[in-house]
Each structure stands twice: as structure tokens, then as C-alpha cells.
FIZANU-950653 format. One line per field, with one value per residue (C-alpha): chain; residue number from 0; x, y negated, z; residue in one letter. Coordinates in Angstrom, 2 decimals. Layout:
residues N
timar <- A / ...
dogu <- NUM / ...
X <- X / ...
Y <- Y / ...
Z <- Z / ...
vexmi <- a / ...
//
This chain:
residues 149
timar <- A / A / A / A / A / A / A / A / A / A / A / A / A / A / A / A / A / A / A / A / A / A / A / A / A / A / A / A / A / A / A / A / A / A / A / A / A / A / A / A / A / A / A / A / A / A / A / A / A / A / A / A / A / A / A / A / A / A / A / A / A / A / A / A / A / A / A / A / A / A / A / A / A / A / A / A / A / A / A / A / A / A / A / A / A / A / A / A / A / A / A / A / A / A / A / A / A / A / A / A / A / A / A / A / A / A / A / A / A / A / A / A / A / A / A / A / A / A / A / A / A / A / A / A / A / A / A / A / A / A / A / A / A / A / A / A / A / A / A / A / A / A / A / A / A / A / A / A / A
dogu <- 0 / 1 / 2 / 3 / 4 / 5 / 6 / 7 / 8 / 9 / 10 / 11 / 12 / 13 / 14 / 15 / 16 / 17 / 18 / 19 / 20 / 21 / 22 / 23 / 24 / 25 / 26 / 27 / 28 / 29 / 30 / 31 / 32 / 33 / 34 / 35 / 36 / 37 / 38 / 39 / 40 / 41 / 42 / 43 / 44 / 45 / 46 / 47 / 48 / 49 / 50 / 51 / 52 / 53 / 54 / 55 / 56 / 57 / 58 / 59 / 60 / 61 / 62 / 63 / 64 / 65 / 66 / 67 / 68 / 69 / 70 / 71 / 72 / 73 / 74 / 75 / 76 / 77 / 78 / 79 / 80 / 81 / 82 / 83 / 84 / 85 / 86 / 87 / 88 / 89 / 90 / 91 / 92 / 93 / 94 / 95 / 96 / 97 / 98 / 99 / 100 / 101 / 102 / 103 / 104 / 105 / 106 / 107 / 108 / 109 / 110 / 111 / 112 / 113 / 114 / 115 / 116 / 117 / 118 / 119 / 120 / 121 / 122 / 123 / 124 / 125 / 126 / 127 / 128 / 129 / 130 / 131 / 132 / 133 / 134 / 135 / 136 / 137 / 138 / 139 / 140 / 141 / 142 / 143 / 144 / 145 / 146 / 147 / 148
X <- -7.52 / -7.69 / -4.62 / -4.43 / -1.79 / -1.30 / 1.15 / 3.62 / 5.16 / 8.30 / 8.56 / 11.41 / 9.98 / 6.64 / 4.32 / 2.00 / 1.63 / 1.19 / -1.45 / -3.40 / -3.39 / -4.50 / -7.19 / -8.76 / -8.09 / -9.44 / -12.19 / -10.22 / -9.59 / -6.26 / -6.55 / -2.99 / -0.23 / 2.52 / 5.78 / 9.11 / 8.74 / 5.47 / 7.28 / 7.32 / 10.71 / 12.51 / 12.46 / 16.25 / 18.22 / 20.38 / 17.58 / 16.77 / 15.11 / 16.67 / 19.54 / 20.31 / 19.85 / 16.28 / 14.90 / 13.43 / 11.60 / 8.42 / 9.08 / 6.33 / 7.15 / 3.79 / 0.69 / -2.49 / -5.02 / -8.38 / -10.02 / -13.74 / -14.54 / -11.93 / -8.59 / -5.69 / -2.48 / 0.44 / 3.45 / 6.23 / 9.19 / 12.50 / 14.26 / 17.05 / 20.41 / 18.87 / 18.98 / 15.75 / 15.62 / 12.03 / 9.22 / 10.46 / 9.19 / 5.62 / 2.27 / -0.73 / -3.77 / -7.11 / -10.47 / -13.82 / -17.24 / -18.20 / -16.47 / -17.22 / -15.49 / -12.39 / -12.40 / -12.69 / -9.81 / -7.63 / -8.14 / -7.45 / -4.34 / -2.90 / -2.88 / 0.77 / 1.81 / 2.26 / -0.30 / 1.56 / -1.54 / -4.78 / -8.02 / -9.38 / -11.35 / -9.47 / -10.46 / -10.76 / -12.43 / -14.55 / -11.81 / -8.18 / -5.35 / -1.93 / -0.18 / 2.69 / 1.47 / 3.38 / 5.02 / 6.45 / 3.94 / 2.68 / -1.07 / -3.23 / -6.86 / -9.59 / -13.23 / -16.14 / -14.74 / -15.72 / -16.48 / -14.56 / -14.02
Y <- 22.23 / 20.25 / 18.57 / 14.79 / 12.33 / 9.26 / 6.46 / 5.68 / 2.24 / 0.95 / -2.65 / -4.74 / -5.36 / -6.82 / -3.80 / -5.39 / -8.50 / -6.55 / -4.24 / -7.12 / -8.71 / -5.48 / -4.90 / -8.27 / -8.16 / -4.64 / -4.47 / -1.68 / -0.68 / -0.19 / 3.19 / 3.54 / 1.09 / 2.96 / 1.20 / 2.87 / 2.23 / 4.28 / 7.37 / 10.29 / 11.23 / 13.94 / 17.50 / 17.51 / 14.45 / 14.32 / 14.94 / 11.72 / 11.10 / 13.48 / 14.02 / 10.30 / 7.79 / 7.42 / 4.03 / 1.78 / -1.50 / -3.02 / -2.20 / -0.06 / 3.65 / 4.60 / 2.75 / 4.09 / 2.01 / 3.57 / 2.09 / 2.17 / 5.43 / 7.47 / 6.62 / 5.95 / 3.99 / 4.70 / 2.50 / 1.79 / -0.49 / 0.79 / 2.28 / 0.24 / 0.98 / 1.94 / -0.48 / -1.82 / -1.91 / -3.05 / -1.24 / -0.15 / 1.93 / 2.35 / 0.62 / 1.25 / 1.70 / 0.95 / 1.64 / -0.03 / 0.94 / -2.65 / -5.57 / -7.95 / -5.66 / -5.57 / -9.36 / -9.86 / -7.45 / -8.86 / -12.40 / -11.49 / -9.41 / -12.10 / -14.77 / -15.71 / -13.17 / -13.16 / -12.16 / -10.20 / -9.41 / -11.36 / -9.42 / -8.61 / -5.85 / -2.64 / 0.46 / 2.49 / -0.11 / -3.21 / -5.13 / -4.42 / -6.57 / -6.27 / -8.24 / -8.16 / -9.13 / -11.36 / -8.27 / -7.10 / -4.30 / -3.85 / -3.29 / -2.29 / -3.19 / -1.48 / -2.41 / -0.39 / 2.55 / 3.12 / 6.69 / 7.71 / 11.00
Z <- 2.44 / -0.76 / -2.21 / -1.95 / -3.08 / -0.91 / -1.77 / 1.01 / 0.76 / 2.50 / 3.65 / 5.00 / 8.47 / 7.36 / 7.24 / 9.83 / 7.69 / 4.45 / 5.90 / 7.44 / 3.98 / 2.24 / 4.86 / 4.00 / 0.23 / -0.30 / 2.32 / 3.98 / 7.60 / 9.34 / 11.07 / 12.38 / 13.20 / 15.08 / 15.97 / 16.40 / 20.14 / 20.09 / 18.79 / 21.21 / 22.67 / 20.72 / 22.07 / 22.36 / 23.57 / 20.43 / 17.94 / 16.16 / 12.81 / 10.31 / 12.72 / 12.94 / 15.72 / 16.87 / 15.72 / 18.41 / 18.57 / 17.21 / 13.55 / 12.06 / 11.81 / 10.23 / 9.14 / 7.54 / 5.64 / 4.76 / 1.63 / 0.90 / -0.84 / 1.07 / -0.55 / 1.80 / 1.69 / 4.01 / 4.77 / 7.23 / 7.74 / 6.50 / 9.56 / 11.12 / 9.49 / 6.13 / 3.23 / 1.81 / -1.98 / -2.51 / -4.23 / -7.68 / -10.55 / -9.37 / -9.75 / -7.53 / -9.77 / -8.13 / -9.75 / -9.12 / -10.35 / -11.05 / -12.73 / -9.88 / -7.39 / -9.61 / -9.96 / -6.18 / -5.45 / -8.23 / -7.03 / -3.38 / -4.19 / -6.43 / -3.66 / -3.23 / -5.86 / -9.62 / -12.25 / -14.91 / -17.07 / -16.52 / -16.24 / -19.70 / -21.39 / -22.13 / -24.06 / -20.80 / -18.60 / -19.01 / -17.20 / -16.34 / -15.04 / -13.42 / -10.74 / -8.29 / -4.84 / -2.41 / -0.87 / -4.19 / -4.80 / -8.36 / -8.83 / -11.78 / -11.18 / -13.19 / -13.23 / -14.60 / -16.54 / -20.16 / -21.20 / -24.32 / -26.07
vexmi <- m / s / t / t / l / t / p / y / l / s / f / n / g / n / t / r / e / a / f / a / f / y / e / r / a / l / g / a / k / i / e / t / m / m / s / y / a / d / m / p / a / p / a / a / p / d / a / g / c / a / g / g / t / r / p / t / g / d / g / i / m / h / a / c / l / a / l / p / g / g / a / m / l / f / a / g / d / t / p / p / g / m / s / y / e / g / v / k / g / v / m / l / a / i / q / y / d / r / i / d / q / a / h / d / a / f / h / a / l / s / q / g / g / q / v / t / m / p / l / a / p / a / f / w / a / k / t / f / g / m / l / i / d / r / f / g / v / s / w / g / v / n / g / e / p / i / a / f / k
//
């Protein structure tokens, strides 16, 4: 099996809304949307998540978004009883082969969010920009890589 690295985001009870937004904005497909209520019963009555109380309800325990080209994004709502601190110290970098694809994704992701660096040429790509979407997730959007030595 090859090694893959998949970002796993935590949300404050709005994973469904965020993933519906990302599905549209990125031309992706939601493959999994499992609520806490969908979780199988533990093998032992006192075995919860990490030894704690088993979460219940319609909060999202695990979601999987498949992006065109095979990349994936995972997420879930912060379990009940745990504090939510937002998404900090990370940026999701997404690459497109063409400038128009990058522009489309950047525009879609920025709806209701904040552009922190408008799209502009960079030395590694014909266009690059950064934004924080309406869910507090930072994105770096690259379009058409430039070969350099």
C-alpha cells in the first residue's frame, strides 16, 4: 500500500454545511457522511471513544470528500464535550493544471470568506492566491505550475 496524507478538519457542528459547500466549490463528491448516531455499538458496554462517553446525535463523526484527480479531504464535528478551537496553523494547498480552474476554485471558495492574497503570478505558478473560507479554513490556490530549476 502506498502512503497518502489526507487532511482531516474539525468543525463546530457544521461539517454537513462545509462539505456541501466544498462539493460545489471544488467539483468534488461527498463519499461518506456518517453521524455519531450511525456509529456501531462498542464491543463492550463501557467502551466509548478513547475510553470516554460514546457521542450520539446527528453531529458528523466522519465525512469524506473525493476531489477530481483522486485527492481526498476528511472532516468531522468536534465530539460533544470537547472544546472547538477552530482550524489553526495550517493551509490547504490545492493545485490546478490550468489558470481558469484555479480562478474558478478561488472565486467559489472565497464566497462569504476573506481573500488574504488575491490571485497573481508567482515564480512557481502562473497564478496563486490565498483566502480564508467562510468556515475558517485557509486555502492556497495554485494554477498552472511553472517549471524551474
